[in-house]
N, C-alpha and C positions, 0 to 999 in steps of 0.2 A: 648453435649445433650446426653439423653438418647435414646435408639433405637426407643422409642413409639414417641421421640420428632421429629427425623427424618421422622419416618413414616405420622406424622401429617404435617408435612412441604412439602411430596411429596404429598400427598393429596390434599392440598392447592394449590399445583403448577398445578395439573392437572385439578382441578375444577374451576381454572382461566383460563387454556387453552381451555376446553368443555363446550359446552354448551348443553343443552338437546333439541332434536330433537323439531321442530315448525311446525305448522300448515303451509301452504303456503300462508294463510293471514297473519298470525302474520310475516312472512318474509318480505311480502310487506308493511306492517307497519313499521317493524324495516328499510327497504331500505328507504323508504320516510323519517325518521326521521334521517338514517346516510347513505345519498346514496353512499358514497364512498365503503360499503361494498360490492356493485353490480359490482364494476369495471370490465371492460374488462382485457384480459389479460395484454397487454402493459402498461395500466393504471396503473394496480394494482403493475407492477414489476417498473413503476417510481416513484410511492407513497412510495413503501417500500426503495427505495434508499433515496428520499429525506427524508422520514422520520427521517431517522439516522443524518441529520445534514451536517454541512460541516465544514472545518478548513482552515487556511491559511497556505500554504507550499511556499518555494521557491524550484524551478527546472529550470534548465537553465540561472540561475541567476534573474528568475522573479518570482512575488508572483502571485500565483495561488490559486483558492478556489478548495479544494479537496472535494469530497463526502465522509464523515466517512464510509458509506456503505462498501466501498470497504479496509477499515483497517480491516474488520472481528471482528467488534466491541463485538459481543456475545459471541467470542471465545478468549478474550484478544488476539486477532491480529495472530492467529495461522496460518491461510491462508491468512492473508494481502498480498495486492498488492502492492509491494514498487514501487514509481515512477510511468512513463505512465500516469501521472494525465490527460496529454491533450487527450491522446487517451480516457480514460476512460469518461472525459466530453462528447470528441465527440460522444461516445457510448451511453450517456445519451442524449444528444440532439437528437439524431436518435431515441431514444425510446419517446420523446416528441414529435417529428413529427409524428411519428408511431400512437401512442395513440391519436392525434388530427386528423389524418387521413388527414395530410396536405403532400400529393404526395409521401410518401414512403412506402405505405402501403405493395407494390409488394416486396418491400427489404428484403434480407437476410441478416442479421449483420454478416459480417466476421472478424473475429479476427485473425492476422497472426504475426507471430514473430518466430525467432530462438529459440531454445532451453533455459531453465532456463532465460524466460523474463517473467514471473508471468501470463501465458495462463491458465495453469493447477490451477493456485491460483484463477483465476477470476472464474472458474468453481463452485470449493470449495466454495467461497465466496458467489458466488449467491444461492447455495443452502444453506447455513447455514444463512444467511440472510434472505431469502424468509420463511425459516421453522420458524425462531425466530419472526418475523413480523407476521406470521399468527397466532400465540400465543398471541398476543396482540387486545386489543377490537377494534381498529382502522383498524387491519388488518387481521380480519376474513375471512374465505373463506367457500362458502357454496356450497353445492350438495343435490341433491334428493335420496330418496331412496323408492322402492316400496312393497309392499305387496298386492297380488292378491290372496291370500289362500281364498277360499270360495266367491269369487265374485259372485254377482249375484245369489246366492245358488247352484253355481256349486263347485263341490269338486276338479276342476282341480286346478292346481296351477303351477306359472312361475318358474321354479328351474333349478338348474346346474344337480340333480339328480332325482331320483324316489322315494326317500325318503318321506313320508308327514311331512311337516314342519309347527309349530305351533307356536303362540305368538311371542316373538322377534325373533326368528330363522326365521320366515316367511319375513324379512325385507332383501331385497337385494339392495345395493347403485349402483347409477351408476359406471359402471368400468372406466369411461372416465371423472370423474368430471364435468358432464354437468352442467350448468348454470342454477339455479332455474327458472330464467323468461323464458327460451325457453319452458316451459311447456303451456305459455298462447298461443293462436292463436294470428297471426301476427299483426292483425289491434288492438287487444286491447292491446298487448305489446307496439306496436309505441306510443299509447296513454298514456299508463302507464309510458313508458320511458321520453316522455315530460314532465311528471310531475316532476319525479326523478330530470331531469335535471334543471329544472326551480329551486329548490331547492338545486341544489349543488353548495357547494361554488367554483369553477373551471371553470375554461376557456375550459379545456377540459371534452369534454361531454362523458356519459357511451353510448357505444355500445353494445347491444345483437343481434349480427345480425343470430346467427347459429339457428338449428331447433333441437329437441330431439336428442339424441343419438340412435342408433338401439336398442340398448338393452331397453332403456327406452320406445321408442317407441314403441316397442312390448307388454312391459305391459301396456301403455297407450291405444293401440289397445284393447288388450285383456279386458280390463277393458270397454272402452267404448262399445264394442260388447256385452259384458254380460250384462249392464245396458240398452243398447237401446232394446235386447230381451225382456228384464223383464220391458220394457215400463216406464223407468224412463225418464222423460221430461227434468230434469236438469243435462244432461249427464255432463257437465263440473265440476259441483260440486260434483256428486258421483264421479267421476274417480279422482279427489283430494280431497277427502275426507281425513282427517286424519288417518282414518282407511287403507288406501291405499298408501297416498302420504305424506312423510315428509320431510322437509327440515333440512338438518344437517351441522355443521361445521366439518371442518378437518383441521388437521395439515398437512401444503404443504411439500413434501418430495420426493425424487426420487420413481418415480414410483405412484405420488399423485399430480399430478399438475406438476412435474418436470420430463421430460423425456431426458434420457442422452444415447446417442448410444456411446458406447467405443470403442477403435480401435480394440478390438479382436471380438467384436460381430459379428456373422455369421448369414446367412440364407437369404433368397432371398429378394430382396428388398422389396416386400409386407409384408414378416413378419418382418424387420426390422423397416418398416414405421408403421405399424398397427397392427401386428400379425398375429395369423394362425387359420384355422379351426381346432377343434377338431372332427376329422371323427366317433369316436365313440359315442360322445355326438350327433352327427345328428341322429344315429339311435334311440337314447332313447327319445327324444323329439319330441312332437307331432308338426310335422311342414308343415303337411298337403303337402308333396311332395316338400317343398321349404326350404333352409337353413335358419336356425333359428340363429339370431344374440346372442342368449344364448350359443351358440356353439362355439363362436369366444374367442380366450384367450384374446385380446386387450392388449398384451404386448409388443406392436411396440412402438418406440419413440414417434409418436405424440398422442397415445393415452396415453401414460403414462403422457404426457407433456401438455394435452388439457386441458385447463382451464388457462395457465399460461407460462410456459417456455418449449423448446426444445433446446438441445444442441447436437451436432455432433461433438466429439471430435476426434481429429487427423483426420480431416476431409479427409485427401489425402487416408486414407483406404477406403474410403466410397465416391469416386469418382462418382463410377456408381450410387448412390443412390442420388447425388445431381441434377441430372437431372429429377429425379421422384418428386424433390420437388419445380418443376418451379412454378407451379400453387396454390402451397398451399398456400403463403402470400396473394395474391390479389383474388383467388376464395375461401379458407378458406374451402375447403373439398376434401376428400380423399375416395377412395373407399376401402371397404372390399371384395367386389366381383362384378360383373358385374352388379347386379341388386341391391347393397345395397352398399350404400353411408353414410360417417359421416362428419358432420360438425365440425370443429376444431376452436378453438379460441387459439393460441398460439403464443409466440415470437420466431422465429426461431433464432439461433446463432450458425454459425459453428466456429471450431477453429482448426487451422493447421499450421504447419512449413511452410516453404517457399516451399517445394517441392509441394504443393497444385497448386501453381501458375503455375509451370512448365508444370503440366499434363492440365491445363486448356488453357495454351498457345501454346499446342503441334499442333494445327490447325491454329495458328495466321496467317501464310503466305498465308493462301486462303482467308484473308480479308472476303469479305461479304459471301462467302460459308463455314465460319467456321462453325462447328454444335454445339460448343460451346458457340456462340455468346450472344444467348439469355440467357443462364445461367449466363454469366459474369455482361451482363449488371441488372441482377437482385442481383446481391452480391454487396453488400456496405461494402468495404473495410475497416479497420481500423489495423493499423501495431504497433505492440508492438515493442520497441527495447531494447537494453541493457541500464543498467541506467548509466546515466552518471553524476550523483551526488555522490561526495565522500561519505556523509553522510548516503545517501540510499544503496550505496553499502557496505559500512561498517557495518551496521544495518544488511543487508542481511548475509554476511559472518559470523557475530556473530550468527545470528539465525540458520544458516547451520552448526555449528560448536558446540552450546550448545542448552540447553532447551528454551532459552529465545525466548518469542513470542509477547511480549507486542512492540505497537507500538510507536516510538518515537515521542513526542509532546514535543519539547523544549518550554521554557518562551523566549530565546535569543540565539545567535551563540556561545555566551561564554558557555552557557550549553551544547548545542549541540557538540561543539568542545571537552569538556570534555568527553563526551561519547564515541566519535569516537577516541580518544588518548588512553583512560584506558586501562589496562591489563585484559586478561582473565584467568581464572584458569580451567583447563578441567583434568576430571579424564578418565585415561586410564589404561586398563589392558594391562601389558607386556606379561603375561601368564595367565593361567587359573583361578589363584587364587588370583593374587596381583595387585590390581589396585595404579596406581601411579598418584601423582597430577603434571601436565605439566604446566609450568607457560609460558603464552603468554604474553611478555613484553610488556609494553606501546608503543605505535606508531606501533606495530607489525600488527594488524589488520587494521589501518590506512594506512600502508605501500602496504600491500596487496591489498586494496580496491582502494588506489589512483592508484597501477600500473593498473589492471583490467582498471579503469575508463581512464586513459592516453591512453591506447590502442585502445580504443573505438571513440577516438576524432579524427574528422577531422583535419590534420596538414596544410592544405591548406587554412586556414582563420584563423590563429592564428595572432591577431593584433601585428604591428611591436612593438619589445620591449620586447614580452612577449616569455614564451616557453608553452608548451602543459599542464604542472604543473599548471601554472598560470591559464591557461584557466579553467582548470577543480576547480581550486577554485573560478574563476570567477561566474562559471555555479552553484556551491554550497553556498557560501555565497551571491553571488550579486555584489561583492566589492574587492577591493585589498587596501592594505596600503601602499601609497608610500610616505616613510617617514613618516613625522607627519600627512600627507593628505589621507583621505580617498576616492578612487575613484570609483565610480559605475560602473556597467558593461554598463551602459546607454552611458558614456562617452568614451568607447573604440569603437573602429570599429570592430564590432564582430557581426556577424549575425549566428543564429542558421540554421544548414543545415539538410537536410535529411539524410546525410551521418553520422553524429553524433550520434554513438549508434546503428548503423545498423550492425555492425562487432565487433571483438574483442576477449578479453580474456574472456570468461564464469565464472560466479561465481564458477560452478561447478569443474572447472579445477582446480581454486584457492584452492576451500575448500580441494579437493584431495590430493594437493601438501602439503596444512597444516596439513592433518591427516596424510600424510605420516611422516611428521618429529615430529608430537607429539608420532607417534608410535615406533620411534628410542629409543632403551632401554636405552643407554647411553649419559650423557651429551658431546657435541661435541665441547666444549669450553676450561675449563680450570679445571684441576682436582683438582685445590686447592679453588675451590668454595665452599660457604657454603651449597647451596643447587644445586641439578643437576637437568637437564631436563628444561632449560630455551630456549626457542625459540624467536631471536632477530631478528629485522626487517630484516637485512640484510641477516639471514639465508632463509627467505621465498622468497626476492626479487630475490636472487640466484637461488635457486631452481625452481621457477616459470622461469626465464629466461633459465636456464640450461635445463628444460624440454619440451622447445615449440618444438624444433626441431624433439625430438620423438614423440610427442602427435600426432596421426591422424587427429586430430579435426582441426588442422593447415595446410596450405599449405606451401611448402618451402619459399615463398615469405612473407607471413603472419609470419611466424615464425622470418625470419631475421628482418622484419619492428619491431616487438614487442620486440624482443631483444635491439633494440638501443633504445628503448623509457624507457629501466629502469635507465639510467643515472641519466636524471633530476629526476626521483623519489627518488633515494639514495640520491641526494644533497639535497632535500627538507626534509626527513626525518632526515638525518644528520643535518640539522638545527635547527629542531623540538628538537631534543636529546640535542646537544648543548645549547637550550635554556632552556631545562630544569636544566642542569647542571650548568649554569651560575645562574638560579634563586636560585638552592639550594646552592650553594657557596655565594651567597650574600643575603641571607635571612635575617641574623641578621644586614644588613646594609640598609635595606628597610625603607622607611618613613612611618609612621602613617598616617591616615587621618587627624586628626589635626593638623599636620604640614603643610600638603599639603594645607588644607583650609586656614591656617595664611598666606602662601605663597601667594596664590590666593587674598585674602582680601590685602595683602600689594600691589601687582600689581595693583589692581583697585585704590587705594589710590592714586599710583605713576602715575597713567594715569588722574587721577582728578585733580592733584598736591595740593591737601587736604585731611584731614583728612573724612572718610565715615563711614556711622553707618553700622554695620553688620547685620544679622539677630536675634544674641542676644542682640542687642540694645547697644552693645559696640562700641565706636569711635576709630576706627583704623588710624593711623598716618602712612603715608610712612616710612618705614625704609630700606635706602639703604643696610646697612650693613647686615641686615637679608635676604633680596632678592639675594646679592650676595653672601652667604655662601650657601645659597639653591640650586643657579643654579650652582655654581662649583663645590660642595659636593655631591649634590643628583642627579641634572640632567646631569653633567659631560658634560655640552654644552660648557662652557666658561671656561678659566683661567684667572689669575689677570691682564694682560695686556688689556683685554677686559675693565677693571674698573680705568685705570691709570689717567684718566681725571676727571675735576670736577662731570661729568655725565658718565653713561657707553656709551660705543661707539654704533655706527649706528646697530651692529649685534644684541646685547642685547635687545635694544630698538624695533627693527623690530621684535624679538622673542615674546617680553611681550604683543606686539601690536597682531600680526598676530597668534599667535600659541595658547595665553592663553585668552587675552580679547576676540578676533574675535570668537575663537573656543566655549569659554563659551557663548555667547550671541546666538549664533546658536543653540547650544546644547538648551539653556533655551528656545529659541523660538520653537524648534521643541515639546519640552515639555510642552508646554505652555498649562493652562487650558482656558476654554472657557473666566476666566473673565484676559486673561493673566498676570498669576500670575508665577513666576517660579516654585513655591514649592518647595518640598524638593528634590532637584537635587545634587547628590555627585560628586564632581569633579572627582573622580576617574571612574565615570561612562563615561565621554568624550574620545571619542576616542584619541584625541591628547595628553590629560593627562596620561592614561593608556599607551600609546607608551613611553612617556618620562619617565615615573616613573616606568612601568613596566618590563622596559628592560635594560640588563644591558652587557658590552663588556669586552674583554679580558684586556683592558686598565684599567677598574676600577677595576678588579682582581689585575691589577701588582701594580696600585697605593694604594689600600688596604692592600693587603698581600705581602711585598717587598721581602719576603724570601721563596715565593712559587717557587716550579719547577715542572712543571709538568711532564718532564721526569723521574722524580722520581715516578710517580703516581702509577705504579704497585705494586711496594715494598718500599713505603718511610720507611727511617731510624727514627727509634722511638725518639720523642722527637723533632722532626724538626715540622716547621709551616705546611709543606707539610701534613705529617702524621696526624697533627691534623684538619686541613680543610679536608682531604680526610674522615676523621670520621664524620664529621658534615655532609659533603657535601652527603655521604650514606645514613644517618639518615633523612636528609632533602629530599631527592629525595623520600625516602619512606612514609614519613608523607604527602608531598605536592603533588604528583603524583601518589602515587598509587604503586610505584616500590618494587618488592620484593629485598632482600638484594643481592641476585645472579643478577637479573635484573640490578639493580643500579650499581653494580659492573662491568659487562660487559658493560653498556651504557657507563660510565664514562671512563674507559679504552678508550672504542674505540674513546670518543671526545678527550680524553687527548693525544693519539697517534698520532692525527692531528694537535692539537693545539702546541704540542711541537716543531714540523718542523717550524713553525712561531714565537714561541714564541720571540726570541732575535732581 
């Protein structure tokens, strides 16, 4: 596009965001037509979250509905909160209760958790989401602005300075985003809200309980006084005439509907809460011996967040302020000064590390005499924990190491597994001018993420026969494969405990370990490799474990405990690498889908003792020889002795009945449509078929490649079967799993070094 076209697009974007100011009557008509635009703070926040929709995720082995709002969709997931879906859902449930006025009005939402658990992302996600929602027609947010220039024939003007102001420059917006309906007298407003809520397509009614803010009240009173002196009979109409009062929409942002108190913010409690007096301005304004609200800064967190959301981050740094907030949720009122108060409509959220709780409990031993008891009663606590899902932790680690921001939303576990295991290429500068591409091999991110997750799991409730790695896989997939059978998490004696995720290795520690490895200038493996700078899974696992004892974030007992948990992770990752190598070695020996379908048709014909008609309208007779060849050569389940009689033995018949027919029927039932038609179901989609056809073992390799010697893998003699197989395997690993040549070489060497010990 040309420069002018980009300018036009920017104009269109802003035109869609902002409206022309309207008269108060026009605003009321708009609210009667679309009541949601007048929502109070908690209801508006709830609407913004719900407007983004939901998606289904699996966490702790259970399917859960997750609000997409927390995926930061407007920024391509840059500040998405990964995991903690139950905590976020509980937060939304609280908002729903608060918005409806069902007993939680006095509560301050408290989000607590250790570092690197997503609390800061929540703040950014709220800001981004509310900002973008306020740009939409259904999310418009409104306040009022005043013009008192020349009211009642007077030359007096309500202004921050002494310079005469005319035309558009005479308009002053409410500095605290006051709700337009607060202009109406209480009795009229009550009647108006009743009509609005009758038209509202929602069970949560709109509430507008506050009065005009002090700045707007000053303008209103000034105008009322001028017109009263002038003998005006219709005072409200005169004061709210479009020449004096306009309703305007605004884009929500920090300082305009969102107040954020940062850890480094200073000042007295009142300055941090609502703002401060500007004493020089008091001398300039005609206040008749009193403080004029025009001379107030309104830069405190409640002032900025009035109308929507107030966030106190790192709340332990503002513990002294929390007691000052005690009555804000239930009274919805704060004072600028002894004689000047301000009604506020805001949802209070405080965010802290666990150290705030220690401060709140410092007088707990005094029981009934605890001076902080009233504060603790008003805090509604939700705890963020470390991630306990492998896929989420892998995604988070990738985000920490790369520029990736999009949120993973796979269609299947297989697709998600591919993303978890795939390699990463990172550009690192070894010196000022020379960037170097570093290769993070397949399974490396998976290994680091799995180790972090395993460190966070409670080892006291692992089901009998399983280890912590399998518990982690259950939490991620919701099932395990035991042989050919899929066993769901519900079938294990496994309960989620509050200790899962409350401590462990944080992602920031793992990120720093990987970053250090990336910045090592020379390859640490073999000088004869075609490409340098490869980071392997065992490099990361060894480095994480080795650094635990020296990292100040871990106690000696924690370091010892986490070091012991690296072994099962190494074993699991090796099995994944072994699977990749085997698949690459046996790639050309895989059966195609047509052969699989033919075998299944044969089995169905065998089970029915007669020919059957397949989906292509062809009649299929059971062929014992074809089934035997497939089961011996492709499945590797049986040998000639299983077929010595007139009929296959019991092991073969049981396999065909239980593992093929029953599994296929079950899969067809699960995939049925409303008319119970199987539809286009590929046999390779069935877990049991996938298991028996998609995996190979070293017996298959030995049977297929009789002259193969794994002991020669590092430097196989030219012209040997081992040399040819190695060349094919390296190429297939690169094509099938995304390995670089160096990573494929290193992985296959590692696998073969272990296989050679047990080859004979």
